[in-house]
MILUMTI-342068 format. One record per residue (C-alpha): residue in one letter; x, y, z. Coordinates in steps of 0.25 Angstrom, whole numbers, plus 5000, padded with zeros to 4 digits. Layout:
N
+--------+------+------+------+
| residu |    X |    Y |    Z |
+--------+------+------+------+
|      a |    X |    Y |    Z |
...
+--------+------+------+------+
***
This chain:
82
+--------+------+------+------+
| residu |    X |    Y |    Z |
+--------+------+------+------+
|      x | 5447 | 5533 | 5387 |
|      x | 5461 | 5526 | 5385 |
|      x | 5461 | 5512 | 5383 |
|      x | 5465 | 5503 | 5394 |
|      x | 5478 | 5498 | 5394 |
|      x | 5482 | 5482 | 5398 |
|      x | 5492 | 5480 | 5409 |
|      x | 5498 | 5468 | 5414 |
|      x | 5494 | 5470 | 5428 |
|      x | 5478 | 5471 | 5425 |
|      x | 5480 | 5458 | 5414 |
|      x | 5479 | 5448 | 5424 |
|      x | 5467 | 5454 | 5432 |
|      x | 5459 | 5457 | 5419 |
|      x | 5461 | 5444 | 5413 |
|      x | 5455 | 5439 | 5426 |
|      x | 5445 | 5447 | 5425 |
|      x | 5442 | 5443 | 5411 |
|      x | 5442 | 5429 | 5414 |
|      x | 5433 | 5432 | 5427 |
|      x | 5423 | 5438 | 5418 |
|      x | 5424 | 5429 | 5407 |
|      x | 5421 | 5418 | 5416 |
|      x | 5409 | 5425 | 5422 |
|      x | 5403 | 5426 | 5408 |
|      x | 5404 | 5412 | 5404 |
|      x | 5388 | 5410 | 5409 |
|      x | 5382 | 5422 | 5404 |
|      x | 5389 | 5422 | 5391 |
|      x | 5382 | 5408 | 5391 |
|      x | 5370 | 5414 | 5395 |
|      x | 5368 | 5426 | 5387 |
|      x | 5372 | 5418 | 5374 |
|      x | 5362 | 5408 | 5378 |
|      x | 5352 | 5420 | 5380 |
|      x | 5357 | 5426 | 5366 |
|      x | 5354 | 5413 | 5360 |
|      x | 5369 | 5409 | 5357 |
|      x | 5379 | 5397 | 5358 |
|      x | 5384 | 5399 | 5373 |
|      x | 5397 | 5397 | 5368 |
|      x | 5396 | 5410 | 5362 |
|      x | 5392 | 5418 | 5375 |
|      x | 5405 | 5411 | 5381 |
|      x | 5411 | 5418 | 5371 |
|      x | 5407 | 5430 | 5373 |
|      x | 5408 | 5430 | 5387 |
|      x | 5422 | 5425 | 5390 |
|      x | 5431 | 5431 | 5378 |
|      x | 5428 | 5445 | 5381 |
|      x | 5429 | 5447 | 5396 |
|      x | 5443 | 5439 | 5392 |
|      x | 5448 | 5447 | 5383 |
|      x | 5444 | 5461 | 5388 |
|      x | 5452 | 5455 | 5400 |
|      x | 5463 | 5453 | 5392 |
|      x | 5465 | 5466 | 5383 |
|      x | 5455 | 5478 | 5390 |
|      x | 5459 | 5480 | 5405 |
|      x | 5449 | 5490 | 5410 |
|      x | 5439 | 5489 | 5423 |
|      x | 5429 | 5497 | 5418 |
|      x | 5426 | 5486 | 5406 |
|      x | 5417 | 5475 | 5408 |
|      x | 5416 | 5464 | 5396 |
|      x | 5404 | 5455 | 5400 |
|      x | 5392 | 5448 | 5390 |
|      x | 5378 | 5456 | 5394 |
|      x | 5364 | 5450 | 5392 |
|      x | 5362 | 5463 | 5384 |
|      x | 5371 | 5456 | 5373 |
|      x | 5363 | 5443 | 5374 |
|      x | 5350 | 5448 | 5371 |
|      x | 5356 | 5458 | 5361 |
|      x | 5363 | 5445 | 5354 |
|      x | 5348 | 5438 | 5356 |
|      x | 5341 | 5448 | 5349 |
|      x | 5351 | 5451 | 5338 |
|      x | 5351 | 5435 | 5334 |
|      x | 5336 | 5435 | 5335 |
|      x | 5335 | 5445 | 5325 |
|      x | 5343 | 5436 | 5315 |
+--------+------+------+------+
***
């Protein structure tokens, strides 16, 4: 499969999509970081930065960049082992 090429005509809509997902991820990122027993600020970073970067640099209708509860649960299980 070929890598999607960035196009000027979709750059604005891709950026708006990335910002929208980032805003939706704010409470979700904070909640998942609390589940993982880490500082909620890290959840904010993890929820806001990737969707914005994906919107700017990876134009694709098939790509989903968001937080998942599985990631939080795996993080807490790894931190518990330390």
